[in-house]
C-alpha positions as CSV (number, residue, x, y, z in Angstrom):
1,M,13.3,4.1,-52.2
2,T,14.4,0.7,-53.1
3,K,12.7,-2.4,-52.0
4,N,15.8,-3.4,-50.0
5,K,15.4,-0.1,-48.1
6,K,11.8,-0.7,-47.8
7,R,12.3,-4.2,-46.0
8,K,15.2,-2.9,-43.7
9,N,13.0,0.1,-42.5
10,S,9.9,-2.3,-41.9
11,L,12.3,-4.8,-40.2
12,V,13.7,-2.0,-37.8
13,L,9.9,-0.7,-37.2
14,K,9.0,-4.5,-36.4
15,L,12.1,-5.0,-34.1
16,R,11.4,-1.6,-32.1
17,N,8.0,-2.9,-31.5
18,Y,8.5,-6.0,-30.4
19,F,11.3,-4.3,-28.0
20,F,8.6,-1.9,-26.6
21,T,5.9,-4.8,-26.3
22,G,8.7,-6.9,-24.5
23,I,9.2,-4.3,-22.1
24,I,5.2,-3.6,-21.4
25,V,5.3,-7.7,-20.8
26,L,8.3,-7.7,-18.9
27,V,8.0,-4.7,-16.4
28,P,4.6,-5.7,-14.7
29,L,6.0,-9.6,-14.2
30,G,9.3,-8.4,-13.0
31,F,7.7,-6.2,-10.4
32,T,5.4,-9.0,-9.5
33,L,8.1,-11.6,-9.0
34,Y,10.1,-8.9,-7.1
35,L,7.1,-8.4,-4.9
36,T,7.1,-12.1,-4.3
37,V,10.5,-12.6,-3.5
38,F,10.2,-9.7,-1.1
39,L,7.4,-10.9,0.8
40,I,8.8,-14.6,0.9
41,S,12.0,-13.1,2.4
42,I,10.1,-11.4,5.1
43,S,7.7,-14.2,5.6
44,S,10.6,-16.7,6.0
45,K,12.2,-14.5,8.9
46,L,8.5,-14.2,10.6
47,I,8.3,-18.1,10.8
48,P,10.6,-20.0,13.1
49,E,13.0,-22.6,11.7
50,E,11.5,-25.1,14.0
51,I,7.9,-25.1,12.6
52,N,9.0,-23.7,9.0
53,P,8.9,-27.3,6.5
54,N,11.3,-25.4,4.1
55,S,14.0,-25.5,6.9
56,Y,14.0,-29.1,7.1
57,L,12.2,-30.7,4.0
58,P,14.9,-32.0,1.3
59,F,13.1,-29.8,-1.0
60,S,11.8,-26.3,-0.8
61,I,8.1,-25.5,-1.4
62,P,7.9,-22.1,-3.2
63,G,5.2,-19.7,-1.3
64,L,4.8,-22.1,1.7
65,E,6.1,-19.0,4.0
66,I,3.6,-16.6,2.5
67,A,0.8,-19.1,3.1
68,L,1.9,-19.9,6.5
69,S,1.9,-16.1,7.4
70,I,-1.5,-15.7,6.2
71,I,-2.8,-18.7,8.3
72,F,-1.0,-17.1,11.1
73,I,-2.2,-13.6,10.7
74,T,-5.7,-15.0,10.3
75,L,-5.5,-17.0,13.3
76,I,-4.0,-14.1,15.5
77,G,-7.1,-11.9,14.0
78,G,-9.7,-14.7,14.9
79,L,-8.1,-14.7,18.5
80,S,-8.0,-11.0,19.0
81,L,-11.7,-11.1,18.7
82,S,-12.3,-13.7,21.5
83,F,-12.8,-12.4,25.1
84,I,-9.1,-14.0,26.2
85,G,-7.6,-12.5,22.9
86,K,-8.9,-9.0,24.1
87,K,-7.3,-9.3,27.6
88,I,-3.9,-10.4,26.2
89,L,-3.9,-7.6,23.6
90,Q,-5.2,-5.0,26.4
91,V,-1.9,-6.2,28.5
92,I,0.5,-5.9,25.3
93,N,-0.9,-2.6,24.5
94,D,-0.8,-1.1,28.1
95,L,2.8,-2.7,28.4
96,L,4.0,-1.0,25.0
97,K,2.5,2.1,26.1
98,K,4.3,2.5,29.3
99,I,7.9,2.1,27.3
100,P,9.1,6.1,26.4
101,F,10.1,5.4,22.7
102,L,8.0,2.4,21.7
103,R,5.0,3.9,22.8
104,T,5.1,6.7,20.4
105,I,5.7,4.5,17.3
106,Y,3.2,1.9,18.4
107,S,0.3,4.4,18.9
108,A,1.2,6.2,15.9
109,I,1.0,3.0,13.8
110,G,-2.0,1.8,15.7
111,Q,-4.0,4.9,14.8
112,M,-3.0,4.7,11.2
113,T,-4.1,1.2,10.8
114,E,-7.2,1.7,12.5
115,S,-8.0,4.8,10.4
116,F,-7.4,3.1,7.4
117,A,-9.2,-0.1,8.4
118,N,-12.3,2.0,9.5
119,N,-12.0,4.1,6.0
120,K,-12.3,0.5,4.3
121,N,-15.5,-0.5,6.1
122,K,-17.5,2.7,6.7
123,K,-19.7,4.5,3.9
124,N,-17.7,8.1,4.3
125,K,-15.7,8.6,1.1
126,S,-11.7,8.6,2.1
127,V,-10.4,8.8,-1.1
128,V,-9.7,12.0,-2.2
129,L,-7.9,14.2,-5.3
130,V,-5.7,16.9,-4.3
131,E,-3.5,19.8,-6.0
132,Y,-0.1,18.3,-5.3
133,P,2.8,19.1,-5.6
134,R,1.8,22.3,-7.3
135,K,-1.6,23.9,-8.5
136,G,-2.9,22.3,-11.8
137,S,-1.0,18.9,-10.8
138,W,-3.2,16.5,-9.1
139,A,-2.7,13.2,-6.9
140,V,-4.7,10.8,-5.5
141,G,-4.4,10.6,-1.7
142,F,-6.3,9.1,1.3
143,A,-8.0,11.4,3.9
144,T,-7.4,10.1,7.5
145,K,-9.1,12.7,9.9
146,D,-10.1,16.3,10.2
147,N,-7.2,18.2,11.8
148,K,-8.4,19.5,14.8
149,G,-5.0,20.2,16.6
150,E,-2.6,23.2,17.2
151,I,-1.8,23.3,13.2
152,S,-5.4,23.9,12.1
153,K,-6.0,26.5,14.8
154,K,-2.8,28.4,14.1
155,T,-3.6,28.4,10.4
156,N,-7.3,29.4,10.9
157,E,-8.4,27.0,8.6
158,K,-10.5,23.9,8.6
159,L,-7.7,21.0,7.5
160,V,-7.9,17.7,6.5
161,N,-5.1,15.1,7.0
162,V,-4.2,13.6,3.9
163,F,-1.7,10.8,3.4
164,V,-0.6,10.9,-0.4
165,P,1.3,7.4,-1.1
166,T,4.2,7.1,-3.7
167,T,4.2,5.1,-6.8
168,P,4.7,2.0,-7.1
169,N,5.2,1.2,-3.2
170,P,2.1,2.8,-1.6
171,T,3.5,1.9,1.9
172,S,5.5,5.2,1.6
173,G,4.5,8.7,1.0
174,F,3.8,12.1,2.6
175,L,1.4,13.4,5.5
176,L,-0.1,16.6,4.1
177,M,-2.7,19.1,5.5
178,F,-5.2,20.6,3.0
179,P,-7.8,23.1,3.6
180,K,-11.1,21.1,3.2
181,K,-12.4,23.2,0.7
182,E,-9.4,22.1,-1.5
183,I,-9.9,18.4,-1.6
184,I,-12.3,16.7,-3.8
185,Y,-13.7,13.5,-2.8
186,L,-13.8,10.6,-4.9
187,D,-16.4,7.6,-5.4
188,M,-13.7,5.2,-5.9
189,S,-13.1,2.6,-3.3
190,F,-9.9,2.2,-1.1
191,E,-8.7,-1.0,-3.1
192,E,-9.3,0.7,-6.5
193,A,-7.5,3.7,-5.7
194,S,-4.6,1.6,-4.3
195,K,-4.6,-0.3,-7.3
196,F,-4.7,2.6,-9.5
197,I,-1.7,4.2,-7.5
198,V,0.5,0.7,-7.6
199,S,-0.2,0.3,-11.3
200,A,1.1,3.8,-11.8
201,G,-2.3,5.2,-13.1
202,T,-2.8,2.3,-15.8
203,S,-5.7,0.7,-14.2
204,N,-9.1,2.4,-14.8
205,P,-11.1,2.4,-11.4
206,K,-14.7,1.3,-12.2
207,S,-16.2,4.6,-10.4
């Protein structure tokens, strides 16, 4: 092989390495920017134009909507813990639970939110390893609660409700019911498991 061919092969190999390195660098950056734009678009719709400085200032402040949304959510959380806040929330809860269609959605989302919030605070393990979608293939999921309803009785099994999220969007996923004996409980925290799922398995949980 001549020197020119060696140089050509070396250059092609180097360019190929540069290309794949560029992909590795740009994919997380692009995904992060996409999520940022997505959050800003949602936050800008949540904030009325009258109190959103970006609607009347001669220039836009990037990320202002997100900051204002975080402050707003924090204030609502603080208010909900007060005596008056609890009474107001109780009235709203009672009202929504009387509306036929909304009460189903509201109750389901409320139960799911409370379940994940409790799993983050309590010492009981909630991150699990299950064989899905087939035997020998494993997936990380979140055990929400023991299934004590009709499904468990009809199957004659001690079932556990497990939410298996999708990658890289953990807000969507599948509700699966596994026999308790087939579930492996992990030591990793809720945050570590979420990061592991969002990163498509590239992050290594400390546990």
